[in-house]
C-alpha positions, -999 to 999 in steps of 0.1 A, spaced: 294 -41 -218 272 -69 -207 272 -100 -230 236 -103 -245 241 -140 -251 259 -154 -221 243 -189 -221 258 -212 -248 231 -238 -241 205 -213 -256 225 -204 -287 208 -233 -306 175 -215 -302 187 -185 -322 179 -188 -360 210 -193 -382 216 -165 -406 210 -174 -443 196 -208 -434 163 -219 -447 140 -248 -440 118 -251 -471 106 -284 -485 97 -297 -520 60 -286 -515 72 -250 -509 89 -245 -542 70 -221 -564 76 -225 -601 84 -192 -618 96 -175 -586 126 -153 -593 152 -138 -570 180 -113 -578 212 -111 -559 232 -81 -548 260 -70 -572 296 -78 -567 327 -64 -584 355 -88 -591 389 -76 -579 424 -85 -592 433 -101 -559 404 -124 -555 406 -135 -592 443 -145 -588 436 -161 -554 409 -183 -570 433 -191 -599 460 -201 -575 437 -221 -553 424 -242 -582 458 -241 -600 443 -225 -631 473 -204 -643 463 -203 -680 479 -172 -697 444 -158 -704 437 -155 -666 472 -152 -651 495 -134 -676 488 -97 -682 514 -94 -709 502 -125 -729 465 -115 -725 472 -79 -736 496 -87 -765 485 -120 -778 450 -127 -763 419 -122 -784 403 -100 -757 432 -76 -752 432 -82 -714 430 -109 -688 399 -129 -682 383 -140 -650 383 -178 -649 350 -193 -659 350 -215 -629 352 -184 -607 324 -167 -625 303 -199 -621 311 -202 -584 306 -165 -576 273 -163 -596 258 -192 -578 271 -181 -545 254 -147 -549 220 -164 -547 228 -194 -526 209 -202 -494 216 -229 -469 185 -250 -471 189 -280 -448 164 -300 -469 180 -296 -503 210 -314 -518 228 -306 -551 221 -332 -578 242 -316 -605 242 -289 -632 229 -289 -668 233 -265 -697 263 -247 -683 274 -221 -708 300 -193 -707 283 -168 -730 305 -137 -728 340 -130 -713 343 -115 -678 372 -92 -669 387 -80 -636 367 -50 -625 334 -63 -639 304 -63 -616 283 -94 -615 248 -102 -603 226 -133 -606 190 -141 -612 177 -174 -601 144 -187 -615 125 -218 -603 119 -238 -635 104 -272 -626 99 -299 -600 89 -335 -601 87 -364 -577 119 -385 -579 125 -407 -548 104 -419 -520 118 -392 -497 128 -364 -521 117 -347 -553 139 -332 -580 139 -294 -584 154 -274 -613 164 -237 -612 181 -215 -638 210 -193 -629 217 -163 -652 248 -144 -643 250 -109 -657 278 -84 -657 277 -46 -654 244 -32 -667 227 -65 -677 249 -84 -701 244 -121 -698 277 -139 -693 267 -173 -679 237 -196 -679 232 -229 -662 205 -250 -646 210 -264 -611 193 -296 -601 186 -304 -565 169 -331 -546 146 -317 -519 130 -335 -490 92 -338 -490 74 -324 -460 48 -351 -463 63 -383 -478 29 -400 -479 18 -376 -506 45 -389 -529 45 -426 -520 37 -438 -555 
């Protein structure tokens, strides 16, 4: 088989998958996107717990969670639900930078075997710095057939396409 991309010098001309190049001016308030669905497995849940050293009995001890836990089975760590939910709608915009998260709430428990998806909604934007504005989007993580399990708002600074429009 012939290599269809034999010249490494031209690889930079090929668009990068899942990368975007939008600016502050391109953000449309009210725009919503929905992710694909993703089922959480036992292995990845424990791998996440081990990676972040969260071995609380509710997430790591089947016997405790089943016998003494108030949910009757093990939970998926909230930090994993948060990370996975945001990752499901994440894009790699080279002009946006995370500023922080507000209103993070774990609304309902998530269990191994639950299927998650996320809806991201553009909420607001305002000029902030001479080179970047502040953008706020909500992330709603749902499990199974639409049960809301997590809500948060992500703040990002985003570069202006035309800084002169925001000089004041």
